[in-house]
C-alpha positions as CSV (number, residue, x, y, z in Angstrom):
1,X,158.6,116.8,174.5
2,X,158.9,119.7,176.1
3,X,161.3,122.9,175.0
4,X,163.5,125.3,176.8
5,X,165.2,128.4,176.1
6,X,168.5,129.3,176.9
7,X,167.3,130.6,180.6
8,X,166.2,127.3,181.1
9,X,162.2,129.0,180.6
10,X,159.6,126.2,179.7
11,X,158.2,127.5,175.7
12,X,155.5,124.9,175.8
13,X,152.8,127.1,177.7
14,X,153.5,130.4,176.2
15,X,153.7,129.0,172.9
16,X,150.3,127.1,173.2
17,X,149.1,130.9,174.5
18,X,150.4,132.4,171.9
19,X,148.5,130.1,169.1
20,X,145.1,130.2,171.4
21,X,145.5,134.3,171.2
22,X,145.7,134.7,167.4
23,X,143.0,132.0,166.9
24,X,140.8,134.1,168.6
25,X,142.1,137.8,167.4
26,X,141.5,135.8,163.8
27,X,137.7,134.2,164.5
28,X,136.5,138.0,166.0
29,X,138.0,139.5,162.9
30,X,136.4,137.1,160.7
31,X,132.7,137.6,162.7
32,X,133.4,141.4,162.0
33,X,134.0,141.0,158.3
34,X,130.4,139.1,158.7
35,X,128.5,141.2,160.2
36,X,129.6,144.1,158.1
37,X,128.3,141.8,155.0
38,X,125.4,140.5,156.6
39,X,124.6,144.5,157.3
40,X,125.6,146.2,154.0
41,X,122.8,144.0,152.4
42,X,120.7,144.7,155.0
43,X,120.8,148.4,154.6
44,X,121.1,148.2,150.8
45,X,117.9,145.9,150.8
46,X,116.3,148.4,152.8
47,X,117.1,152.1,150.9
48,X,116.6,149.4,148.3
49,X,112.6,149.4,148.9
50,X,112.5,152.8,150.0
51,X,114.2,154.2,147.9
52,X,114.6,152.4,144.3
53,X,116.0,155.5,142.2
54,X,119.5,156.3,144.0
55,X,119.9,159.4,142.3
56,X,123.4,160.0,139.7
57,X,124.8,163.1,140.6
58,X,123.7,165.4,137.6
59,X,122.4,165.3,133.1
60,X,125.0,165.6,130.9
61,X,124.4,169.1,129.7
62,X,126.2,168.5,126.7
63,X,123.1,166.7,125.1
64,X,121.2,168.9,123.5
65,X,117.4,169.2,124.7
66,X,115.1,170.5,127.4
67,X,116.0,168.6,130.1
68,X,113.8,166.0,131.4
69,X,113.9,163.9,134.2
70,X,112.9,160.3,133.9
71,X,113.3,157.5,136.4
72,X,111.2,155.0,138.7
73,X,110.3,157.8,141.2
74,X,109.0,160.4,139.0
75,X,108.4,160.4,135.0
76,X,108.6,163.5,132.3
77,X,109.7,166.4,135.0
78,X,110.9,169.2,133.6
79,X,108.8,169.4,130.9
80,X,105.6,171.3,130.9
81,X,104.2,171.1,127.4
82,X,104.1,174.4,125.2
83,X,103.4,175.0,121.3
84,X,102.8,172.3,118.5
85,X,105.9,171.6,116.1
86,X,109.4,170.4,116.8
87,X,110.4,169.4,120.4
88,X,114.1,167.7,121.1
89,X,113.7,166.7,124.2
90,X,117.1,165.7,127.0
91,X,116.0,162.7,128.5
92,X,117.9,161.5,131.9
93,X,117.5,158.7,133.6
94,X,118.0,159.1,136.9
95,X,117.4,155.7,138.4
96,X,119.5,152.8,138.3
97,X,117.5,150.5,136.3
98,X,117.7,150.7,132.6
99,X,114.4,152.1,130.6
100,X,112.0,152.6,128.3
101,X,110.3,155.8,128.0
102,X,106.9,156.8,126.1
103,X,105.4,160.0,125.1
104,X,102.1,159.1,124.3
105,X,98.5,160.9,123.7
106,X,96.6,160.6,126.9
107,X,93.4,160.4,124.7
108,X,94.8,157.9,121.8
109,X,96.8,156.0,124.2
110,X,99.1,156.4,120.8
111,X,103.2,156.5,120.5
112,X,104.7,159.6,119.7
113,X,107.9,159.2,120.9
114,X,109.7,155.6,122.0
115,X,113.6,156.1,123.5
116,X,114.6,152.6,123.8
117,X,117.2,151.0,126.2
118,X,118.2,154.3,128.6
119,X,120.6,153.5,130.7
120,X,120.9,154.1,134.6
121,X,122.5,157.5,135.1
122,X,122.3,158.2,131.1
123,X,120.9,161.5,129.8
124,X,119.4,161.4,125.6
125,X,118.3,163.5,122.6
126,X,115.0,162.7,120.9
127,X,113.0,164.5,118.9
128,X,109.3,164.3,118.4
129,X,107.2,166.5,115.5
130,X,103.4,167.0,117.9
131,X,100.2,168.1,117.0
132,X,98.0,169.8,119.4
133,X,96.3,167.5,122.1
134,X,97.2,166.4,125.6
135,X,100.4,164.1,126.1
136,X,102.2,162.3,128.9
137,X,105.5,160.9,129.7
138,X,105.5,157.3,130.8
139,X,108.9,155.3,132.1
140,X,108.9,151.4,131.9
141,X,111.8,150.2,134.0
142,X,113.3,147.1,133.5
143,X,112.8,145.8,137.3
144,X,110.3,147.7,138.5
145,X,106.7,149.2,137.3
146,X,106.0,151.3,135.1
147,X,105.4,155.6,136.4
148,X,103.0,157.9,134.7
149,X,103.7,161.2,134.5
150,X,101.4,163.9,134.4
151,X,99.7,165.1,131.3
152,X,100.8,168.5,129.8
153,X,99.2,170.5,127.0
154,X,100.3,170.9,123.7
155,X,98.8,174.3,121.6
156,X,98.9,175.9,118.5
157,X,98.4,175.3,115.2
158,X,99.0,171.6,113.8
159,X,102.6,171.4,112.2
160,X,102.2,170.3,108.3
161,X,103.7,167.0,109.4
162,X,103.6,165.4,112.6
163,X,105.4,162.5,113.9
164,X,103.2,159.3,113.7
165,X,101.7,157.6,116.5
166,X,101.9,154.0,117.1
167,X,99.5,151.9,119.3
168,X,101.7,149.6,120.6
169,X,101.5,145.7,120.0
170,X,102.8,143.3,122.6
171,X,104.0,140.0,122.7
172,X,100.7,138.2,123.4
173,X,98.9,140.3,120.1
174,X,101.6,138.7,118.4
175,X,100.5,134.7,119.3
176,X,97.4,134.5,116.8
177,X,99.3,135.8,113.9
178,X,102.5,133.8,114.6
179,X,101.0,130.5,115.3
180,X,98.9,131.0,111.5
181,X,102.4,131.7,109.7
182,X,103.7,128.9,111.5
183,X,100.3,126.6,110.1
184,X,101.2,128.1,106.5
185,X,104.9,126.9,106.9
186,X,104.0,123.6,108.0
187,X,101.2,123.3,105.1
188,X,104.4,124.7,102.7
189,X,107.0,121.6,103.9
190,X,105.2,118.5,102.2
191,X,105.5,120.2,99.2
192,X,108.4,121.1,99.1
193,X,109.5,117.3,99.9
194,X,107.5,116.3,97.0
195,X,109.3,118.6,95.0
196,X,112.5,117.3,96.2
197,X,111.4,113.9,95.7
198,X,111.1,114.4,92.1
199,X,113.9,116.2,91.1
200,X,115.9,113.5,93.2
201,X,114.7,111.1,90.6
202,X,114.6,113.0,87.7
203,X,119.1,113.0,88.0
204,X,118.7,109.3,89.0
205,X,116.4,109.0,85.5
206,X,119.5,110.9,83.8
207,X,116.4,113.8,82.9
208,X,118.6,116.8,83.6
209,X,116.4,119.5,81.4
210,X,113.4,118.1,83.7
211,X,115.6,118.5,86.9
212,X,116.4,121.9,86.2
213,X,112.6,122.8,85.7
214,X,112.0,120.9,89.0
215,X,115.1,122.4,90.8
216,X,113.1,126.3,90.2
217,X,110.2,125.0,91.2
218,X,111.4,123.5,94.7
219,X,113.5,126.4,95.4
220,X,111.4,128.9,94.9
221,X,108.7,127.1,97.0
222,X,112.2,127.4,99.7
223,X,112.3,130.9,98.6
224,X,108.8,131.8,99.9
225,X,109.4,130.8,103.5
226,X,111.8,133.9,103.9
227,X,110.0,134.6,107.8
228,X,110.6,131.5,109.5
229,X,114.9,130.7,108.0
230,X,115.9,131.9,111.3
231,X,113.6,129.1,113.3
232,X,114.9,126.7,110.6
233,X,118.7,127.0,112.0
234,X,121.1,124.7,110.9
235,X,118.5,123.0,108.3
236,X,118.4,126.3,106.5
237,X,122.4,126.3,106.0
238,X,122.1,122.4,104.6
239,X,119.6,123.3,102.5
240,X,119.7,126.4,101.1
241,X,123.5,127.9,102.6
242,X,126.3,129.0,100.8
243,X,127.9,126.3,98.8
244,X,125.7,123.9,100.0
245,X,121.7,122.0,99.5
246,X,119.7,123.9,96.3
247,X,123.0,126.4,95.2
248,X,125.5,123.1,95.3
249,X,123.0,121.8,93.2
250,X,122.7,124.8,91.2
251,X,126.2,124.7,90.3
252,X,126.4,121.3,89.2
253,X,123.4,121.0,86.8
254,X,124.4,124.3,84.5
255,X,128.0,123.5,84.8
256,X,129.6,120.2,84.4
257,X,129.1,118.4,88.1
258,X,129.0,114.8,86.9
259,X,125.7,113.0,87.1
260,X,127.0,110.9,90.1
261,X,127.9,114.1,92.0
262,X,124.5,115.5,91.2
263,X,122.5,113.0,92.7
264,X,124.3,112.7,96.1
265,X,123.9,117.0,96.9
266,X,120.1,115.5,95.4
267,X,119.8,113.3,97.8
268,X,121.6,115.0,100.6
269,X,119.4,118.0,99.6
270,X,115.9,115.8,100.2
271,X,117.3,113.7,103.2
272,X,117.8,117.8,104.7
273,X,114.3,119.3,103.8
274,X,113.1,115.4,105.3
275,X,114.8,116.0,108.1
276,X,113.0,119.7,108.5
277,X,109.7,118.9,108.0
278,X,109.9,116.1,111.3
279,X,111.4,118.8,113.1
280,X,110.0,122.1,112.7
281,X,106.7,120.9,115.0
282,X,109.2,121.9,117.2
283,X,111.3,124.3,115.9
284,X,108.3,126.6,115.3
285,X,109.0,127.6,118.8
286,X,112.2,129.4,118.3
287,X,110.0,131.5,115.2
288,X,109.1,134.8,118.1
289,X,106.5,136.5,118.0
290,X,108.6,139.6,115.9
291,X,109.8,137.5,113.1
292,X,107.0,138.0,111.0
293,X,106.6,141.6,111.2
294,X,110.8,141.9,110.7
295,X,110.9,139.9,108.0
296,X,108.4,141.1,105.8
297,X,110.5,143.9,105.8
298,X,113.9,142.1,105.6
299,X,112.7,139.2,102.9
300,X,112.7,141.4,100.6
301,X,115.5,144.0,101.6
302,X,117.9,140.6,101.3
303,X,116.6,140.1,98.2
304,X,117.9,143.5,97.0
305,X,121.2,143.2,98.8
306,X,121.8,139.5,97.6
307,X,118.8,138.2,94.2
308,X,119.5,142.3,92.6
309,X,123.0,141.9,92.6
310,X,123.7,138.4,91.5
311,X,125.2,137.6,94.7
312,X,123.7,134.1,94.8
313,X,123.7,132.9,91.1
314,X,125.0,130.0,91.1
315,X,124.9,129.4,87.0
316,X,121.1,129.3,86.7
317,X,121.0,133.1,86.2
318,X,117.5,132.8,87.9
319,X,117.5,136.4,90.9
320,X,114.1,137.3,89.1
321,X,112.7,133.7,90.3
322,X,114.0,134.1,93.0
323,X,112.8,137.5,93.8
324,X,109.1,136.6,92.4
325,X,108.9,133.9,95.5
326,X,110.4,136.3,97.7
327,X,107.3,138.6,97.3
328,X,105.4,135.9,97.4
329,X,106.8,135.0,100.5
330,X,106.7,138.9,102.0
331,X,102.5,139.1,101.6
332,X,102.8,135.0,103.8
333,X,104.2,137.1,106.1
334,X,101.9,140.1,106.0
335,X,98.3,138.5,105.9
336,X,98.2,136.9,109.0
337,X,99.2,140.8,110.3
338,X,96.3,142.5,108.6
339,X,94.4,142.5,111.2
340,X,96.8,144.1,113.8
341,X,97.8,146.5,111.0
342,X,94.6,148.0,110.0
343,X,94.4,150.2,112.3
344,X,98.0,151.1,113.0
345,X,99.3,151.4,109.3
346,X,98.1,154.0,107.7
347,X,100.2,153.5,104.7
348,X,98.7,149.4,104.5
349,X,97.1,150.1,101.7
350,X,100.4,151.7,99.7
351,X,102.1,148.8,100.9
352,X,100.4,146.1,99.4
353,X,99.8,148.3,95.9
354,X,103.6,148.5,95.9
355,X,104.0,144.8,96.3
356,X,101.6,143.9,93.7
357,X,103.4,146.7,91.5
358,X,106.8,145.2,92.4
359,X,105.0,141.3,91.4
360,X,103.8,142.6,88.4
361,X,107.3,144.6,87.1
362,X,109.2,140.8,88.0
363,X,107.0,138.5,86.5
364,X,106.9,141.1,83.0
365,X,110.3,139.6,82.8
366,X,109.2,136.1,82.6
367,X,108.2,134.6,79.4
368,X,107.8,131.5,77.7
369,X,111.3,130.8,76.9
370,X,111.9,131.7,81.1
371,X,112.9,133.5,83.0
372,X,115.3,136.6,81.7
373,X,118.9,137.2,83.3
374,X,119.3,140.4,85.2
375,X,122.3,141.0,82.9
376,X,120.2,141.0,79.6
377,X,118.4,143.5,81.1
378,X,119.0,147.4,79.4
379,X,120.3,150.0,82.0
380,X,116.7,151.9,82.7
381,X,114.6,148.7,82.7
382,X,117.2,147.6,85.7
383,X,116.7,151.1,87.1
384,X,112.7,151.0,87.0
385,X,113.4,147.4,88.7
386,X,115.5,148.8,91.5
387,X,113.5,151.8,92.4
388,X,110.3,150.2,92.4
389,X,111.7,147.4,95.2
390,X,113.3,150.4,96.9
391,X,110.6,152.4,97.7
392,X,108.8,148.3,98.5
393,X,111.2,148.3,101.4
394,X,110.5,151.3,102.0
395,X,106.6,151.0,103.0
396,X,107.7,147.7,104.1
397,X,110.0,149.3,106.9
398,X,107.3,150.9,108.4
399,X,105.8,146.8,109.4
400,X,109.1,146.5,111.3
401,X,108.3,149.6,113.0
402,X,104.8,149.2,114.0
403,X,105.1,145.1,115.0
404,X,108.3,145.7,117.4
405,X,106.6,144.1,120.3
406,X,106.3,146.9,123.1
407,X,105.5,146.9,126.7
408,X,101.3,147.6,126.7
409,X,100.9,148.8,130.8
410,X,98.3,151.3,131.4
């Protein structure tokens, strides 16, 4: 249908022409936008390739220390070496990549300063006490190749105490000990399965006194597996979580849970352990190479926090039996790490000495009548126990630091 304005002029051709004009304009505009996007992406890629460190304006001058620039183009500029002793650096990451920064001894490759997660454009203060030698920064960007800094000389008399140097351990280095530990856990699970099965049978037979002894044995076995708990996931919650598994059965056995309730809890515990045993070959892959080094410290740390405070006691008052099992678990985690620690941890002998000392002290409270409750210990006994375990944890903390996986790019 043709429309006509008041003057009688035909509007059909004019309307179509206007519509076509706007369509062409929109098309040209859209084409220009696409070209700009493509061109911008190309320019970004070219500049990223030829200038991987787009400098941010400047370092934060308020951060204490000798200004040192680190990045994907240069690493360690601003430091010319100096006198032995304590030095503080203000490390400025002038690139668009987050990174880790080492300060290494050129001869031994030991790391004396390790600054992790230094964000793009960030400035961070870091201190180290160095002895005489030749040192160089090494920058390890998240998404670029390592950058080596120029070696600098530190001269003068050696200070009385220097920052310990670490020989980096890589994730690949930790694979064999992790596999050894996994095999040890897998070997322990059938024994745990037999123990909880025996416990359940005791309760079905009405042998509550025997069930208490078997509960203690089974719970002790489980408490030796501490470095694997993260891999156990929901199975750990079912077996040893608050108000579940061992702890629920403990409250029933040393309370008035009733035979039927105790038998049901024991049956669920057996089922949870059985499912864990069958699933562990798959779960072992989730253990992670950092787990045993970190957990060798955390097992006893958690024992101090939860066992020695009575927080996890559900009526048996056998916290010291759990601490003893935790010490066994600590030794089990340390054992496969021994070859790696032998040349990296100067305090390893002292660590083992303190673990043995802690074990002797804890076991001194185990008599023919059973384990002494915590509240049966005198104040001097408690203070000695706390201090001994705290010192042991202090030595173990160094194991966690040394076995943290680090990049070992040469």
